[in-house]
Phi, psi and omega in degrees: 000314181296324179293320179295320179294318179295320178297320179295315179297323179295318180291315186290342178287348175283126180305320180296312180294318181297319179302315180292314181297318181297322179300326178281329184278332184305312179300324179296317177296316184295310181290324177296317177301312183299316180296312185289323181292326177295314179295316181298317180293321179297313180294322183283321186265339185245310187279315183298141180285164175291150178287142185289341178254315187265353180066221183281341186294340182293341187297347177295346178299335183288351170247315186296310185293311176300323178296319178295317177300314182291331178299323178279320181299312181296323179297319180293323175297314180299313181294319179296316178298322178297318179294319177299319177295322179294316187277309186260355177055044176273121185298324181296328178297320177297322179296314180297318181295312182291327180286332182285331187303307180293330178292314178298321177298322179295316178297320180296318178297317178298318179298318180292317182292312180293328175295322177294318178297326178282324184290329183301308178287334183275317185253344183083014180211145178289326185212139169226153181278060178284151183300317181293315181293317182295316180292329175291323176296320176299322178300319177299318178294326177295317175301314179300321179297316178297316179297320180295318179296317180297326181278329187277330183264118186291320179288117185299322182291316178295322177297319180296319179294315181296315181291328178294320178296316178297316180298320180295318177297321182287349180301332180299338181284338183296309176296333176296315177300312186294317186260005185300325181288344178263329184277331184231160173285112190224150176287331183297136181294153181283186182294137177242343183249317184266007180294156179294135184096211182272144176298139181271050177216136184295147184302328180292337175267329184289317183301309178296330178294316178292323176297319179293325177295319177296317180300317179297322178294320177296322178295319176301314179299319180298309182291322180299315181295320177299312182292321181295320178297317178295320180293322178297316179299321179292316183285329184258018188299336181268000180278158184294323185290326177289317178297324176292322179295318180294320181295332180278339184277000000 
């Protein structure tokens, strides 16, 4: 099993093979996302009951929480891909890292905006310099920094190295975001799903939240594969297989 997995990873690290494989995988990610997000939104917005304290306003969690989770998840994917590119100099890792940055920034922006929309009725303010909010804002700036380095440095390999170093330094912010509600006195509510013991959220609210989290990950995979294929074509445009592909289209 391990040998088969290693062989697959070795093949998929080839830009040519990945381009072909991604083209086949994209529809599966897209249709799976569409199906699950429809079910998740229906259960969350229609079936799930109103919260006994927050009323109907709590339903923004079905966008806010998955977006916040993905903002950290995508950053770790980006940083891991960057480190792999630094150490083993695998070109596909650089593609994954650079393609992930704008997607992760989008999730982070959505998390911040929906958090503000939720915070206004709950806290009476759109924004406070809360530990969780501030560290999430720093995450957005880290994404912007990686994107800026990729855009400013013309040599793709040098850009990948510089952005990988920045992403690696920024990894320290991820545990700060996650544990900020435990380390500091903060307005942001604590963990309700990953807490020790049973989650302090009713199953009728938890199921659509988890479905939305799965849907957001599928959407990330869908967009990542699309962007990675476009990036591969740009980077490999002088290779024979890309020129052959273009000639056939």
